[in-house]
C-alpha positions as CSV (number, residue, x, y, z in Angstrom):
1,M,-9.6,28.6,26.1
2,H,-8.6,25.3,26.5
3,C,-5.3,24.3,24.2
4,V,-4.6,20.5,22.8
5,E,-1.7,19.3,20.9
6,F,-1.3,16.4,18.5
7,D,2.7,16.3,17.8
8,F,2.9,14.4,14.8
9,R,6.4,13.1,15.8
10,E,4.6,10.8,18.0
11,I,1.8,9.7,15.7
12,D,2.4,7.4,12.7
13,N,-1.1,6.0,11.8
14,L,-4.7,6.4,12.4
15,T,-4.7,4.2,15.7
16,D,-1.9,6.4,17.1
17,F,-4.0,9.6,16.4
18,Y,-7.1,7.9,17.6
19,Q,-5.3,6.9,20.7
20,K,-4.0,10.4,21.0
21,A,-7.6,11.8,20.9
22,I,-9.2,9.7,23.3
23,S,-6.2,10.9,25.6
24,V,-6.5,14.5,25.1
25,F,-10.4,14.6,25.1
26,E,-10.7,12.6,27.8
27,L,-13.1,10.0,26.0
28,P,-14.2,6.5,26.6
29,K,-12.1,3.9,25.8
30,W,-15.3,2.3,23.4
31,F,-14.8,5.5,21.5
32,G,-15.5,4.8,17.9
33,Q,-12.0,5.2,15.8
34,N,-13.6,6.7,12.8
35,L,-14.3,9.9,11.0
36,D,-18.0,10.2,12.0
37,A,-17.2,9.2,15.8
38,L,-14.8,12.1,15.7
39,W,-16.9,14.7,14.4
40,D,-19.5,13.9,16.8
41,V,-17.0,14.4,19.3
42,L,-15.7,17.5,18.1
43,T,-19.1,19.2,17.7
44,G,-21.0,17.9,20.8
45,E,-19.0,16.0,23.3
46,I,-15.7,18.1,24.0
47,A,-15.7,21.0,26.3
48,L,-15.6,24.3,24.3
49,P,-14.0,26.7,23.8
50,I,-10.9,24.8,22.4
51,V,-8.0,25.3,20.6
52,V,-6.4,22.3,18.8
53,I,-2.7,22.0,17.2
54,F,-1.5,19.7,15.2
55,S,2.3,20.3,15.4
56,H,5.2,18.9,13.4
57,I,3.2,17.4,10.5
58,N,5.1,16.8,7.5
59,Q,4.1,16.6,3.7
60,H,3.3,12.9,3.9
61,Q,1.4,13.0,6.9
62,L,-0.7,15.7,5.7
63,T,-1.9,13.6,2.8
64,K,-2.3,10.6,5.3
65,F,-4.3,12.3,7.4
66,A,-6.1,14.6,4.9
67,E,-9.6,13.2,5.7
68,V,-8.8,13.9,9.7
69,I,-7.6,17.7,8.7
70,T,-11.0,18.1,7.0
71,V,-13.0,17.0,9.8
72,F,-11.4,19.2,12.1
73,R,-11.5,22.4,9.6
74,E,-15.2,21.5,8.9
75,A,-15.7,21.6,12.7
76,E,-13.8,24.9,13.1
77,Q,-16.3,26.2,10.5
78,T,-19.7,25.0,12.0
79,L,-18.6,26.1,15.6
80,G,-18.2,29.4,14.8
81,G,-15.0,30.4,16.8
82,Q,-15.9,27.8,19.5
83,L,-12.9,25.6,18.2
84,I,-9.7,27.0,16.5
85,F,-7.8,24.4,14.4
86,H,-4.0,25.1,13.5
87,C,-1.9,22.7,11.4
88,R,1.6,23.5,11.8
89,A,4.3,22.0,9.2
90,S,7.6,20.3,10.7
91,Q,10.6,22.9,10.6
92,S,12.3,20.4,8.1
93,D,9.2,20.1,5.7
94,P,7.4,23.4,5.5
95,V,3.9,23.4,3.7
């Protein structure tokens, strides 16, 4: 199973997140950087099975990226085990 990690020590905003997504999922540069496009990628464009990890995410980022996290959680449910999503808090800010 392929594993990709989004290290939130390196992600400050949605632009950073989507640039990382383009890199880790090997998406074309013209990828629409929005939640609908992210859903389409997760449920039909990436190679499965896959594990996606959000690491070192702090409480502020959990709020800031709540909609993105929801898309990953919903994709995990929809894909029935083909996508596994983990969201891990930073050491200094447990969730």
